[in-house]
N, C-alpha and C positions, 0 to 999 in steps of 0.2 A: 325485563330490565331495559330501560331506555339507553340506547347507544349514544355515545358522544359523537358529535359531528367532527369529521376529519377532512382537512383540505390537503391534498397532495400538490405541493407547489413545485412546478417543473415536472409535469407528469410525462416523462420519457419512458424508456423500457422498464427501468427499475420501479418507477412510480406506478406504472400500469400493472406490474406484478402484484404490488400491494393492493391496489384497487380491486383487481379481479379476485384475489384471495379473500378479501373482506366480503365481497359480494357472494362468493361461494359459501362462505360461513354463515350467511344469513344477515349480514350487516345491511340495513336498509339503504337503498340507493339515494333516498332523500337526505341521508345524513353524510353523503360523500360529495365533496367538491374537488375540482381539479383546475389548475391553471397551466397554461401552455404558452410557448413562445409564438407558435403559429396558429392562426384561426382554423386552418384545415385540420390540424391535430385535435383541436378542441371539438370540432364537429365529429371527427372519427370516434373519440372517446364517448361522446354523448350518445351517438348512434349504437355503439357496441355495447355499452354498459348501462345506459339510461341515467347516468350521473349528470350533474349540473356543472358545466364549465363556467368559470367566473374569472374576473380580473384579480390580480394579487391583492389590491386594496380591499376588495369585497371579501376575499378569502380570510384575511386576517381579522376582519370584524365579525364574520358569521360563523366561523368554525371554532370548535373548542381546542382542537389539536392541529398544529401547523407542521406538516411533515415535509421537510425540505429535501427534495430529491434531485436537485440540479447537479451538474458536474462541479467538482470542487473549484475549478478555475472560474466558474460563473457565480459562485456564492457571494463574493464580496460586492459585486455590482448589484446583485439582487437585493442584498440587505441594505445597500446604500439607498435603494429606491424606497424601501418601506420599513426597514428595521426599527427605527425609532418611533414608528407609528403603531407598533404592535401593542394591543391593550394588555394590561397587567394580569388578566385572568387566563391567559393562554398557556398552553404547553407547546414548546418547540422541540421537535424531534428531528435530528439530523441524520440523513443517509449519505452524507458527503464523505467519501473515503478520504482518510488522512487528516480531516479538519477537526481539531479539538473543540470541546464545548466552549473553551475560553474565546475562541474565534467568534462564536455567535454571541456570547455574553457581552463582548466589547461593542457589539453592533446593535444591541437590544436595550430597551429601558431596563434599569436596575430591578432585580427581583424576579424576572421572568425565568422559570425553570427550563433547563435545556437537558435533553437526553440524547446521547450519541448511540447510534445503532449501526451495526454492520450485518447485513443479510446477504444471501446469495441467490443465484438464478433458479435453483430447484424450487423456489417459491412457486414457480409456474405449475408444479405438480404437488404442491403442499408438502414438500420435503426440504424446505429451507433450513439452514442453520443460522439463527439470528442471535446476535450477541449485543447486550444492552449495558450501557454504562451511565451512571448519573453524573450530571454536571452541576454547575452552580444552581442552588435553590431547588434542586429536584428531590422530592420526598419519596417515601415508600408508595404513596398513592400515585405519584406520577410514573414510577417504574411499573407498578401493577397495570396502569392504563396502557402503557407502551407494550407490555406483554400481551394484554388483551387484543391489541391491534395486530400483533405479529404471530400469535399462536395459531391462528387459522392457516398459516402458510408453512408450518413446520415446528421445529423445536426452538425454544428460547433458552438463553443462559445469561447470567449476569457476571460481569468481570469488572475489575477496576479499570478506569480509563487508560491508565498507563500500559495496559496490555492490548489496547485496541489495534495498534499498528501490527502486532504479531497476529492478531485475529484476522486482520485484513489480508495478510500474506497467506495464512493457513486456510481459512474457510471462505473468506470473501473471494479470493482468486482461485480457491481450490478446485471448483468444477473444471476450470480450464486445464489444470494439470491432468485430471482424470480423462478428459476428452482427448488430450494429446496422447496419453498412454494407450487409450482404446484405438485411436487412429493408427498408431504405430503397430499395434498388435494385429489389426486388420490387414495392414500392408504386409506384415510378416506372414499372415495366413495365405495371402495371395501369392507371395513369393514361394511358399511351400506347396502351392498347387491347388489351393481351394478357390472356388468362385467367391467373388466379393460378398454376395448376399449371405452365403453360408458362413464365411469368416465373420461377418458382422453379427449374425445371430448368435454364433458360438461365443464371441467375446462379450457381447452385451449381456447375455444371460449369465455368463460366468461372473461378470462384474456385479450384477444384481445379487446373485446368490452369495458371493463372497461378502458383499456389504451387509446383507441380512445376517449372515453368520457372525460377522464382527459385532453387529449391534445386539443380537439376541443371545449369543452363546456366553458372553461375559468373559471369554478367554482372551489372553494377550495375543496380539497378532503373531508374535514369534511362535507360540504354541500351535496356532492354526497353520502357519507356514510349515512348521516341522512335521505336522500330520500329513502333509502332501509330499514331503521330501524324503524319499527312500534312499538308503545307502547305495551309492554308485548308480543311481537311477537317472531318468531323463530330467527331472526337475532340478536336482542339484547341479547337473551339467549346465543347465540354462542359468541358474543363479550365479554360478561361478563366472560365466561370461558377463553377466550384468555387473558383478563386482569388479571384474577386470576392466570394464569400461567406465567405472566410477559413477554408476547410476545413483548410489546412495549419496555420495559427495555432491553430485550435481543437484540433487533435490535440496540438500542443505544450503548450497550456495544460492539456488533459485529463490528459496523462501526468504533468505536473508536479504536478497536484492529487492524483493517485493516489500518487505518490512521497511527497508531503508528508503525506498521510493515513497512510501506512505508518509514517513517522517519528513522527507524532503518537500512534499507537497505542502505540509503544514507550515514549514519554514518559508517557502515561497509566498504563500498566501498571507503570511503575517508581515511580509516586508512592507516598508512604508509606501512604495509606489503601487501597491495593490489595494490600498485603502481608499 
């Protein structure tokens, strides 16, 4: 089957994750374009992946799918430069956290379909969680094409766009929470007398095993936790301390803050002085 041509516009770290995942899945390098802010970055991507770096105006005419991967605060200026020149037969896919599809629709010619996507950094190891929402004029065919692009780097899911800010807080930022937890547990292992490398290996493998059990067992996390928690044992003593320090409440507050920040970004970008 002939693959659609995809242009990653603003190929920074996130855009590079998508490019490398597509190539690992067998997507032809000849069907992948990338635009960058700096010429040296374009050269780096071309040498590393064999893709073709182009200018934005070339990308919007030659690619079937325009994947916008710039930082949210840069999106308005980017679209001011070429948005109204995008041909009507293109699909625009946004990876810009917090920005609604309406933000793009206002800056594109009428009728161009927009799909909003939130993925995360485990795309680097093909274990991303990618969540897709249709915007104006996006059809089932456009959603299926978007899934085809992101399935090589992990799991995909569709949700209404109204849930995307929560998705950003939960899975988009989610890897950082786990890394912070692992970092803290490694430090605890060192405090308890273990060498750093041993503590690191113990915690990383425990995290991997726990994640696989959650995914494959089908059990609720409460049941899996209870299976480890013996009466009057070591685990319940530790959990009591976590509850005493409000760890659960802290996570709830943290995710609410991330969701609210995503919504705030959209508000700021829609203000008149950003257009």
